[in-house]
C-alpha positions as CSV (number, residue, x, y, z in Angstrom):
1,X,7.1,16.1,-22.1
2,X,9.7,14.0,-20.8
3,X,8.7,10.4,-20.1
4,X,9.6,10.1,-16.3
5,X,11.7,7.1,-15.8
6,X,12.0,4.4,-13.3
7,X,14.5,2.0,-12.6
8,X,12.9,-1.3,-10.2
9,X,14.1,-2.6,-7.0
10,X,12.8,-6.6,-7.1
11,X,10.9,-8.2,-9.4
12,X,8.7,-10.4,-7.7
13,X,5.0,-11.0,-8.3
14,X,3.9,-7.3,-6.9
15,X,6.5,-5.6,-8.8
16,X,5.7,-7.7,-12.1
17,X,2.4,-5.2,-11.4
18,X,4.1,-2.5,-11.5
19,X,6.3,-3.2,-14.9
20,X,3.1,-3.6,-16.2
21,X,1.2,-0.5,-15.0
22,X,4.5,1.2,-15.9
23,X,4.8,-0.1,-19.5
24,X,0.7,0.5,-20.2
25,X,1.6,4.1,-19.1
26,X,1.9,6.7,-22.0
27,X,4.0,9.4,-20.0
28,X,6.7,6.5,-18.0
29,X,9.1,4.3,-18.7
30,X,11.6,1.5,-16.9
31,X,15.7,2.2,-17.5
32,X,16.7,-0.4,-14.9
33,X,15.3,-3.2,-13.3
34,X,17.2,-5.2,-10.5
35,X,17.3,-8.7,-8.3
36,X,19.7,-10.0,-6.2
37,X,18.2,-13.6,-7.7
38,X,18.7,-13.1,-11.3
39,X,17.4,-15.8,-12.2
40,X,13.7,-13.9,-11.7
41,X,15.5,-10.8,-13.1
42,X,16.8,-12.6,-16.2
43,X,13.3,-13.8,-16.2
44,X,11.1,-10.9,-16.5
45,X,14.0,-8.7,-18.5
46,X,13.3,-11.3,-21.1
47,X,9.5,-10.9,-21.1
48,X,9.3,-7.6,-21.3
49,X,12.5,-6.7,-22.8
50,X,13.6,-5.1,-20.4
51,X,17.6,-3.7,-19.8
52,X,18.7,-5.1,-16.6
53,X,21.6,-4.0,-13.2
54,X,23.5,-6.3,-12.6
55,X,24.2,-4.1,-9.7
56,X,23.0,-1.6,-7.8
57,X,25.5,1.3,-8.6
58,X,24.7,0.3,-12.1
59,X,21.0,0.7,-11.4
60,X,21.6,4.2,-10.2
61,X,23.9,5.3,-13.2
62,X,20.9,4.9,-14.8
63,X,19.0,8.3,-13.4
64,X,16.1,7.4,-13.3
65,X,13.3,10.1,-11.9
66,X,11.8,7.6,-9.4
67,X,13.6,4.2,-7.5
68,X,11.1,1.4,-7.4
69,X,11.9,-0.5,-4.3
70,X,10.0,-3.6,-4.0
71,X,11.6,-5.3,-1.7
72,X,10.7,-8.0,1.5
73,X,10.6,-4.6,4.7
74,X,13.8,-5.3,6.2
75,X,15.4,-4.2,3.1
76,X,13.5,-0.6,3.1
77,X,15.6,1.2,5.0
78,X,19.0,0.4,3.6
79,X,18.1,1.0,-0.4
80,X,15.7,3.7,0.7
81,X,19.1,5.4,2.4
82,X,21.5,4.3,-0.3
83,X,18.6,5.7,-3.2
84,X,18.4,9.3,-1.2
85,X,22.1,9.6,-1.1
86,X,22.0,9.8,-5.1
87,X,19.6,12.2,-5.4
88,X,16.8,10.1,-6.6
89,X,13.5,9.9,-5.3
90,X,11.4,6.6,-4.1
91,X,8.6,5.5,-4.3
92,X,8.4,2.4,-2.1
93,X,6.2,-0.9,-1.6
94,X,4.5,-0.8,1.6
95,X,4.5,-0.9,4.3
96,X,7.0,1.6,4.5
97,X,10.2,-0.3,6.6
98,X,10.5,-3.7,8.5
99,X,9.3,-1.3,11.7
100,X,9.2,2.4,12.5
101,X,12.5,2.7,13.7
102,X,13.1,1.8,10.1
103,X,11.0,4.2,8.8
104,X,12.3,7.2,10.6
105,X,16.0,6.0,9.3
106,X,14.1,6.3,5.9
107,X,12.2,9.8,6.4
108,X,15.5,11.5,7.8
109,X,17.4,10.6,4.7
110,X,15.1,12.0,2.4
111,X,14.5,15.0,4.2
112,X,18.4,15.3,4.2
113,X,18.4,14.4,0.3
114,X,16.0,17.3,-0.7
115,X,14.4,13.9,-2.4
116,X,10.6,13.2,-3.5
117,X,9.1,10.3,-2.2
118,X,5.4,7.9,-3.2
119,X,4.0,5.3,-1.9
120,X,2.7,2.3,-3.2
121,X,-1.2,2.8,-1.9
122,X,-2.6,1.7,-5.2
123,X,-6.2,2.0,-3.1
124,X,-5.8,5.5,-2.6
125,X,-6.2,6.3,-6.0
126,X,-9.2,3.7,-7.5
127,X,-12.2,4.6,-8.7
128,X,-14.1,3.4,-6.0
129,X,-12.3,5.3,-2.8
130,X,-12.8,8.4,-4.6
131,X,-16.3,8.1,-5.3
132,X,-16.1,7.5,-1.6
133,X,-14.4,10.2,-0.5
134,X,-16.9,12.3,-2.9
135,X,-19.8,11.2,-0.2
136,X,-18.4,11.9,2.5
137,X,-17.1,15.9,1.3
138,X,-21.2,16.2,0.3
139,X,-22.4,14.9,3.6
140,X,-24.8,12.1,2.1
141,X,-24.4,9.5,4.3
142,X,-25.2,11.8,7.3
143,X,-23.6,11.6,10.5
144,X,-20.6,8.8,10.1
145,X,-21.0,6.8,13.7
146,X,-18.6,3.8,13.1
147,X,-15.5,2.5,10.7
148,X,-14.9,-1.2,10.6
149,X,-12.5,-3.4,8.3
150,X,-12.4,-6.9,8.0
151,X,-10.5,-9.1,6.2
152,X,-10.7,-13.1,6.1
153,X,-8.1,-15.5,4.1
154,X,-8.7,-19.1,3.3
155,X,-4.8,-19.3,3.6
156,X,-2.1,-16.7,4.0
157,X,-0.1,-16.2,2.1
158,X,-2.1,-16.4,-0.8
159,X,-1.8,-18.6,-4.0
160,X,-0.6,-15.9,-6.2
161,X,1.9,-14.3,-3.5
162,X,4.6,-18.1,-2.3
163,X,7.6,-16.9,-1.6
164,X,10.2,-17.3,1.8
165,X,9.3,-14.2,3.6
166,X,5.9,-13.2,3.4
167,X,5.0,-16.5,5.5
168,X,7.3,-15.3,8.4
169,X,6.3,-13.9,11.6
170,X,9.7,-11.0,11.0
171,X,8.2,-9.7,7.5
172,X,5.7,-11.3,6.5
173,X,1.8,-11.5,7.2
174,X,-1.2,-9.9,6.1
175,X,-1.4,-7.1,9.1
176,X,1.3,-5.9,7.3
177,X,0.3,-6.6,3.8
178,X,-3.3,-6.0,3.7
179,X,-3.8,-3.3,6.8
180,X,-1.9,-0.6,5.7
181,X,-3.2,-0.1,2.5
182,X,-6.7,0.6,4.7
183,X,-5.1,2.1,7.5
184,X,-4.2,5.0,5.1
185,X,-7.4,5.2,3.1
186,X,-8.9,5.7,7.0
187,X,-6.3,8.3,7.7
188,X,-6.8,10.1,4.8
189,X,-10.6,10.2,5.3
190,X,-10.5,10.9,8.2
191,X,-7.4,12.2,9.8
192,X,-5.0,10.8,12.7
193,X,-5.9,7.0,14.5
194,X,-6.0,5.6,17.6
195,X,-5.7,2.4,18.4
196,X,-7.2,1.7,22.1
197,X,-6.9,-2.4,22.3
198,X,-6.5,-5.0,20.5
199,X,-5.3,-9.2,20.0
200,X,-3.4,-10.5,18.0
201,X,-3.3,-14.4,17.8
202,X,0.1,-16.2,16.1
203,X,0.4,-19.7,15.7
204,X,2.5,-22.2,18.0
205,X,5.9,-22.1,15.0
206,X,7.4,-19.1,16.4
207,X,8.7,-18.0,12.9
208,X,5.4,-17.9,11.2
209,X,3.0,-14.8,11.3
210,X,-0.1,-14.2,12.5
211,X,-3.4,-16.2,12.2
212,X,-5.6,-13.4,13.5
213,X,-6.3,-9.9,15.1
214,X,-9.2,-8.2,16.4
215,X,-9.0,-4.4,17.3
216,X,-10.8,-1.3,18.3
217,X,-9.7,2.2,17.9
218,X,-11.5,5.8,16.8
219,X,-10.9,8.2,14.9
220,X,-9.7,12.2,16.2
221,X,-13.0,13.1,16.1
222,X,-14.9,9.8,17.9
223,X,-15.6,7.5,15.2
224,X,-15.8,4.1,16.5
225,X,-13.4,2.1,14.6
226,X,-13.4,-2.1,14.4
227,X,-10.4,-3.9,12.6
228,X,-10.6,-7.3,12.1
229,X,-8.8,-10.5,10.0
230,X,-8.7,-14.5,10.2
231,X,-6.6,-16.8,8.1
232,X,-6.9,-20.2,8.0
233,X,-10.6,-20.6,7.6
234,X,-13.3,-22.1,5.7
235,X,-14.5,-19.6,3.5
236,X,-13.6,-17.6,0.5
237,X,-11.4,-14.4,0.8
238,X,-13.1,-11.9,0.9
239,X,-12.5,-7.8,2.2
240,X,-14.5,-5.1,3.2
241,X,-13.7,-1.5,3.9
242,X,-17.1,-0.2,5.9
243,X,-18.4,3.4,6.8
244,X,-21.8,3.8,8.0
245,X,-24.0,6.9,8.3
246,X,-27.0,7.5,9.4
247,X,-28.5,8.0,6.4
248,X,-26.7,5.1,3.9
249,X,-23.6,2.5,4.5
250,X,-21.0,2.7,1.6
251,X,-19.0,-0.3,1.6
252,X,-15.7,-1.3,-0.4
253,X,-15.5,-4.8,-1.4
254,X,-12.7,-7.4,-2.6
255,X,-10.3,-4.0,-2.9
256,X,-13.0,-2.5,-5.9
257,X,-16.4,-2.8,-4.9
258,X,-18.3,0.0,-4.7
259,X,-22.1,-1.1,-2.4
260,X,-24.3,1.2,-0.5
261,X,-27.5,0.7,1.6
262,X,-29.7,3.3,2.7
263,X,-32.7,2.5,5.7
264,X,-34.6,-0.6,5.1
265,X,-33.3,-1.4,1.5
266,X,-30.9,-3.9,0.4
267,X,-27.3,-3.0,-1.1
268,X,-26.7,-2.0,-4.3
269,X,-23.6,-1.6,-5.9
270,X,-22.3,1.3,-7.8
271,X,-19.8,1.5,-10.7
272,X,-18.2,4.9,-10.5
273,X,-17.8,6.3,-14.4
274,X,-14.7,8.9,-13.2
275,X,-11.5,7.7,-13.5
276,X,-9.2,9.3,-10.9
277,X,-5.5,9.7,-11.2
278,X,-2.9,7.0,-11.0
279,X,-0.3,6.3,-8.7
280,X,2.2,6.9,-11.5
281,X,-0.1,10.1,-13.2
282,X,1.2,11.4,-9.7
283,X,4.5,10.7,-9.6
284,X,4.4,11.9,-13.4
285,X,3.0,15.6,-12.8
286,X,5.5,15.9,-9.1
287,X,8.9,15.7,-11.2
288,X,7.2,18.4,-13.7
289,X,6.0,20.4,-10.8
290,X,2.0,20.0,-10.7
291,X,0.6,19.5,-7.6
292,X,-0.5,15.9,-6.7
293,X,-1.9,13.6,-4.1
294,X,0.6,11.7,-3.2
295,X,1.6,9.8,-0.3
296,X,5.0,10.5,0.8
297,X,7.0,8.6,3.4
298,X,5.8,10.8,6.6
299,X,2.0,9.0,6.4
300,X,3.5,5.6,5.4
301,X,5.3,6.4,9.2
302,X,2.4,7.0,10.4
303,X,0.5,3.9,8.8
304,X,4.2,1.9,10.4
305,X,2.8,3.3,13.9
306,X,-0.2,1.3,13.8
307,X,1.0,-2.2,12.1
308,X,3.8,-1.9,15.0
309,X,1.6,-1.5,17.6
310,X,-1.4,-4.3,15.8
311,X,1.5,-7.0,15.8
312,X,2.5,-6.7,19.8
């Protein structure tokens, strides 16, 4: 079986993470990288010994199995339309697009070109989420009575993610950067979501992104849901996704820590031993005709709708 090839558009902090993951994968390889920031492009190329493309057309000419979009959200739709016209499969960063309307354009372009699509939602493939999914399937938590997401950031942008747009109201903020991961997981585990009310706070500077959000909603089966985010506060960064059951409560802390508690007992940390398929595994499998747990653009569009609603 031949390797699955990737062409990468965007070599920022998240793009570099993807590069490292592909280089470490036995069945995947990078055939070209492109970035409008030529200084950054050359830096990454030299660091990882990767071939560069001077233009997008040069990258398309290498005919990768997947083209990864790792650029700011406002550019996702036009790039996806160009990639689809080339008949190439598309792996996009989250959120899917700048807004819902742009997301619709991306879905339509991919459907028209009959290409595969995938979203970069690595949380979906984590051992913690897959272990939680298993517990939900065997009903060991009892009746699920509430879902909660709490995200706290002492600073936004985070120190490792400094760029011109990540703090902007137009394209940045933690609602666009962090919430999509968890909204997608909620959708995967519990089906459609409805946000009934929310309050989003913004600084006086109209160019800067949100500082806080609180939202109430429910799943399609009526499970209440709370979404909570805040930045610019005096504590360490903390992320918690909690599933409250009548028998057990399971919590995913800071992306990967899985905790469980039972009635009148302290929470204990679990360490899942099984290693589920990674995003790159499923990208490789899909190209080779295997059934894979992929998150397509259509699902990314669902998430985009909730993100747009929270940003209003």
